[in-house]
KEZAFI-821589 format. One record per residue (C-alpha): x, y, z; residue in three letters. Coordinates in steps of 0.1 Angstrom, whole numbers, padded with zeros to 4 digits, always signed. Layout:
<atoms>
XYZALA ...
</atoms>
This chain:
<atoms>
+1832+1045+0909MET +1857+1056+0939VAL +1883+1080+0927LEU +1920+1082+0940THR +1932+1115+0954ASP +1956+1114+0920ASP +1925+1109+0899GLN +1908+1140+0915ARG +1935+1164+0911ALA +1939+1156+0877LEU +1899+1162+0873GLN +1897+1194+0893ASP +1931+1206+0870THR +1913+1197+0839ALA +1875+1213+0846ARG +1894+1246+0859ARG +1910+1245+0823PHE +1878+1237+0808ALA +1855+1264+0825ARG +1880+1295+0829GLU +1904+1287+0797ARG +1884+1269+0770LEU +1842+1277+0778LEU +1841+1312+0776PRO +1857+1309+0736ASP +1841+1278+0724TYR +1818+1296+0702GLN +1844+1318+0691LYS +1866+1295+0680ARG +1840+1280+0659GLU +1837+1311+0641LYS +1879+1316+0633LEU +1878+1280+0624GLY +1912+1274+0637ILE +1928+1250+0664LEU +1948+1274+0687ASP +1980+1255+0691ARG +1992+1272+0720ALA +1962+1262+0733LEU +1969+1228+0727VAL +2007+1229+0742ARG +1991+1249+0770GLU +1967+1216+0778MET +2005+1197+0773GLY +2020+1215+0801GLN +1993+1210+0828LEU +1995+1177+0820GLY +1965+1169+0803LEU +1976+1155+0771ILE +1989+1116+0769GLY +1984+1108+0807ILE +1985+1072+0796ASP +2014+1076+0782LEU +2052+1060+0797PRO +2064+1086+0819GLU +2099+1081+0797GLN +2082+1097+0767TYR +2066+1124+0789GLY +2037+1109+0801GLY +2025+1099+0833MET +2021+1062+0826GLY +1984+1065+0842LEU +1953+1046+0833ASP +1926+1049+0808GLY +1900+1058+0838VAL +1923+1091+0843THR +1923+1095+0805ALA +1880+1094+0806GLY +1884+1117+0834LEU +1902+1143+0814ILE +1885+1137+0783ALA +1849+1147+0795GLU +1860+1174+0818GLU +1875+1192+0783LEU +1848+1181+0767ALA +1828+1203+0789TYR +1849+1233+0778GLY +1855+1228+0742ASP +1839+1197+0727PHE +1863+1197+0699ASN +1897+1204+0719ILE +1889+1175+0735SER +1895+1152+0707ALA +1930+1163+0702VAL +1940+1140+0739PRO +1920+1116+0729VAL +1934+1109+0697GLY +1968+1113+0711ILE +1956+1087+0736SER +1945+1066+0701LEU +1981+1073+0686ASN +1999+1074+0708GLY +1992+1034+0724ALA +1994+1025+0684ILE +2030+1037+0679LEU +2034+1027+0716LEU +2030+0990+0706GLY +2042+0988+0672HIS +2064+1016+0660ALA +2104+1020+0660SER +2121+1037+0688GLU +2134+1062+0669ALA +2102+1071+0660ILE +2089+1064+0697LYS +2115+1089+0710ASN +2111+1118+0690GLU +2073+1116+0684TRP +2052+1104+0716LEU +2071+1135+0733PRO +2063+1154+0707LYS +2027+1145+0715MET +2026+1147+0749VAL +2038+1183+0747ARG +2005+1194+0728GLY +2037+1204+0701ASP +2021+1171+0674ALA +1988+1161+0661ILE +1990+1131+0650VAL +1962+1118+0624ALA +1943+1083+0620ILE +1937+1074+0586CYS +1915+1050+0579LEU +1884+1053+0559THR +1881+1061+0520GLU +1854+1069+0495PRO +1843+1038+0489ARG +1842+1023+0521GLY +1837+1032+0558GLY +1819+1009+0581SER +1834+0980+0555ASP +1869+0995+0571ALA +1889+0964+0561SER +1881+0967+0525ASN +1911+0991+0519LEU +1920+1004+0484GLN +1950+1021+0493LEU +1980+1003+0478LYS +2018+1001+0497ALA +2042+0987+0478ARG +2074+0971+0490LEU +2103+0991+0468ASP +2139+0979+0483GLY +2135+0995+0514ASP +2112+1020+0508HIS +2076+1012+0505TYR +2053+1037+0478VAL +2021+1045+0485LEU +1992+1057+0461ASN +1956+1063+0469GLY +1934+1085+0491GLU +1917+1083+0522LYS +1886+1106+0532THR +1870+1120+0558SER +1897+1120+0583ILE +1899+1143+0611THR +1928+1167+0615PHE +1933+1162+0578ALA +1952+1194+0567ASP +1962+1204+0606ARG +1980+1173+0615ALA +2018+1172+0621ASP +2019+1133+0609ALA +1994+1106+0599TYR +1989+1071+0611VAL +1979+1053+0575VAL +1965+1018+0565PHE +1972+1007+0532ALA +1968+0975+0515ARG +1999+0953+0511THR +1984+0920+0506GLY +1955+0913+0480THR +1920+0921+0480PRO +1908+0887+0486GLU +1933+0891+0524GLN +1907+0913+0539GLY +1918+0927+0566ALA +1949+0905+0566LYS +1966+0926+0538GLY +1963+0959+0558VAL +1996+0974+0573SER +1997+1003+0590ALA +2023+1031+0580PHE +2036+1062+0601PHE +2042+1093+0578ILE +2053+1128+0591PRO +2034+1159+0572ALA +2054+1178+0547GLY +2065+1141+0533THR +2068+1144+0493PRO +2039+1129+0478GLY +2015+1138+0509LEU +1985+1166+0499SER +1955+1173+0518THR +1918+1190+0515THR +1889+1204+0539ARG +1858+1192+0537PHE +1833+1224+0548ASP +1812+1205+0580ASP +1781+1209+0598LEU +1799+1208+0628GLY +1838+1209+0646SER +1853+1234+0622ALA +1881+1238+0642ILE +1890+1199+0641ILE +1892+1201+0602GLY +1879+1172+0587ARG +1890+1156+0549GLY +1909+1143+0525GLN +1943+1128+0522VAL +1962+1117+0493PHE +1996+1098+0485PHE +2009+1104+0452ASP +2039+1079+0446ASN +2047+1084+0483LEU +2079+1071+0495ARG +2083+1062+0531ILE +2108+1037+0550PRO +2103+1004+0559VAL +2109+1014+0595GLY +2085+1036+0591ASN +2060+1006+0594ARG +2040+1000+0622LEU +2045+0960+0632GLY +2046+0937+0611ASP +2036+0936+0578GLU +1996+0920+0573GLY +1989+0933+0609LYS +1979+0968+0607GLY +1944+0966+0603PHE +1939+0943+0645THR +1961+0971+0658GLN +1938+0999+0647VAL +1909+0979+0658MET +1921+0971+0694GLN +1928+1007+0698GLY +1894+1020+0688PHE +1881+0998+0719ASP +1900+1023+0741TYR +1886+1057+0715SER +1852+1042+0720ARG +1847+1045+0755ALA +1869+1083+0758LEU +1843+1091+0729ILE +1815+1084+0748GLY +1828+1107+0779LEU +1835+1135+0755GLN +1797+1133+0751CYS +1788+1134+0785CYS +1808+1167+0791GLY +1794+1185+0763ALA +1752+1175+0775ALA +1765+1177+0808GLN +1775+1216+0799ALA +1739+1220+0780SER +1722+1203+0812LEU +1737+1228+0834ASP +1731+1253+0814GLU +1697+1248+0810ALA +1688+1243+0850TRP +1701+1275+0859ALA +1681+1287+0833TYR +1647+1274+0847THR +1659+1290+0881LYS +1654+1325+0862GLU +1629+1325+0837ARG +1597+1330+0849GLN +1563+1322+0836ALA +1527+1324+0852PHE +1545+1342+0880GLY +1568+1319+0890ARG +1601+1302+0879PRO +1597+1274+0853ILE +1619+1250+0877GLY +1589+1247+0893GLN +1568+1230+0865PHE +1572+1193+0860GLN +1571+1197+0819GLY +1599+1217+0822VAL +1617+1195+0846THR +1611+1162+0838PHE +1631+1160+0808PRO +1660+1173+0824LEU +1658+1148+0850SER +1659+1125+0822GLU +1690+1141+0805GLY +1709+1138+0837GLU +1697+1103+0843SER +1707+1091+0813HIS +1742+1106+0812ILE +1750+1092+0846ALA +1743+1061+0836ALA +1763+1065+0801ILE +1792+1082+0822ARG +1795+1052+0845GLN +1794+1026+0818LEU +1825+1046+0795CYS +1840+1042+0831LEU +1837+1009+0837HIS +1849+1001+0803THR +1875+1019+0806LEU +1886+0997+0837ALA +1879+0965+0820LEU +1904+0975+0804ARG +1928+0986+0825ASP +1924+0959+0841ALA +1937+0936+0809GLY +1897+0923+0806GLN +1875+0919+0775PRO +1853+0952+0766HIS +1843+0949+0733VAL +1805+0952+0735SER +1810+0976+0763GLU +1832+0996+0745ALA +1807+0998+0715ALA +1779+1006+0740MET +1798+1036+0748CYS +1797+1042+0713LYS +1765+1045+0700TRP +1749+1053+0735MET +1771+1083+0740GLY +1763+1104+0709PRO +1730+1097+0706ARG +1720+1103+0743PHE +1740+1137+0741ALA +1725+1149+0709PHE +1687+1144+0724ASP +1696+1161+0754ILE +1711+1190+0736ILE +1680+1191+0721HIS +1659+1187+0753GLN +1679+1220+0759CYS +1672+1241+0733ILE +1635+1232+0738LEU +1635+1241+0772THR +1651+1276+0769LEU +1623+1285+0742GLY +1631+1309+0717HIS +1662+1318+0735TYR +1674+1283+0726GLY +1664+1287+0693TRP +1699+1313+0686THR +1733+1313+0677LYS +1744+1331+0704ASP +1746+1304+0727LEU +1764+1277+0723PRO +1735+1247+0727HIS +1731+1246+0687GLN +1769+1243+0683GLN +1771+1215+0707ARG +1745+1196+0691MET +1759+1200+0660ARG +1794+1188+0670ASP +1785+1158+0689VAL +1762+1148+0655SER +1792+1138+0636GLY +1805+1112+0663LEU +1770+1092+0656GLU +1790+1088+0621ILE +1826+1090+0626GLY +1846+1060+0645ASP +1816+1041+0642GLY +1785+1045+0635THR +1755+1032+0657ALA +1748+1003+0634GLY +1782+0988+0634ILE +1779+0993+0674MET +1751+0975+0674LYS +1762+0945+0650LEU +1796+0943+0674ILE +1774+0937+0700ILE +1753+0910+0686ALA +1781+0896+0671ARG +1802+0895+0709GLU +1767+0877+0720ARG +1756+0851+0691ILE +1789+0852+0671GLY +1789+0851+0637LYS +1753+0845+0629VAL +1748+0876+0634ALA +1773+0889+0604ILE +1752+0900+0568GLN +1769+0902+0538TYR 
</atoms>
């Protein structure tokens, strides 16, 4: 793919920021377990957040391909920090298309500046992959909805400034058609959160969000009643390609470090880079990442052109985390006993990317989506 001068300029800005500001303290931030809001605001000042949102809200009105280029570069320096602009691209698109003017005017500029993080609340305890089987209820009471229930496995659960929440406004028999979406600021009475002690992505914070007789004005509903599930599914086709590029960035960082090691490490009187058993697995990793990167950019280009890209997005989502994990693991093996230490970032990258083999849709669900696009409902199993 041939990039424009503007795309290259933004890519270079993100690359410098990732290598100079993010990469040096990638492991330190995990130990602290805190999302550095000053760092997020710095990204906003550089124009690295919400570039795909309209200029009237502080964005640049650019395309999804450019957002993907930035996501990959940021993930090279810190996989978890890169989740912030990816989440804002997803939630920003939902708000842009379905929120009231008051909500858009207040929140979109804050998101673009890096002053606000918005979490998306879909998964519930009894169903992650069965995403339309929601139990969280939203009951209309005058000019408010009253929400009761629970969400779980929510990224940014205990550190978000607002939440895009999907709840059942219809009957269970209606399935996805009975789901509506709501925009709920943090601090709304009746909302509480917890935080999980996860294997990776410590600074992001994954946890539960509880709703106890929470009242939210009708004006905070996003779009028409009963249309919420359709809204989020369309958004996921975008974020899945961005996630694939995040994984490419993390894997590329480990590959670059492993290649450098093969030139320095000596064995049998010469650099280990002279042994095919060492270099061939890394060469395979480079090949896989190059292919996935192009698939992700192609998917984003289809989106930007208004073309169907459901299958391609699902391919990005299952291949990105899976191959990134395997490639980073190979980098650990390349470094041998030196790689088997927490002093190096490979083990953290491997743990971080593995979370997206589960979150935002498992590989099994992605493959089912691909099959359904090819052969229709016969691919759906109940």
